[in-house]
Phi, psi and omega in degrees: 000327181292326179295318179296318179299318181294318181293325178292322179293333181284345181296146181289158177296148181224124175258117181290152178295151185293331181257025184298315181295320180296315179296319179296317179298317178296321181291326182273345181290135179294151181295150179295139181294145178281159182298322183296323178296318181296318179296316180299317180297317179295315181294317180296320177296321178295318179295318179296319178296316179297318179296320179297318179295318178298318178296316180297317179295320179296318179291322182294323181275352181288128180235167176303150188299138177254001180295146181081207183277164175294337179295323179298316180296320178295319178299317180297316179299319179294320178294321178297317179297318179296319178297319179297317178297319179295322178296320177297318178298318179297320178298328177287323185282325187307314180292340184278341180275108184269318186237131175248142167267171187298321182293318179293319179296317179294319178296318178296316179299316181296316179296320180291326175294318178296321177298318179298321179294317178296318178299320178296317179294326178297328179296334185247002180289134184251327183265155181296321180295319179296315180298320180298315179297318180294320178294324176298318178297319181296316179296319179297317179294318179297320178299316179295321180293319177296315179299320179298316179292323177294319178295321180291328180294328183279344181287139180290145175284163181303329180290335182271345181288140174293151181300331181295334181277344182284135176250143181253000000 
């Protein structure tokens, strides 16, 4: 370290230029944006806003399918309500399930993947009959998932099992 200190002391004196900081600041400042970039950004933002509004209006006006008989639409509404009730029940059960065994965890994962697939298909279903079938599938999957959680809730935790049941 002493050798480096000595070599630094041997360097000649240096007087920095008086406008050095100003020149450095100018050199580091990003270039001013060109007008065409600003126009593109404004135009692109406007297009994105318009697309968002169209999407929002499209979603807002989307109603359950009216294709086919009025009975199909009523059935779909009833299935949607049942699915909503099952989801609420599942939300109540999830915190109560403390311990999963591997089979229950795998079954739950499989059912949730199937539900995600049905939900994705529901986004693109166009006819009333197709939507009705998909909602029936969703309700059936949700029922199985709720039953799985109810069954897991009833299983004893390891602390509650008698020692005779434990295997080493």
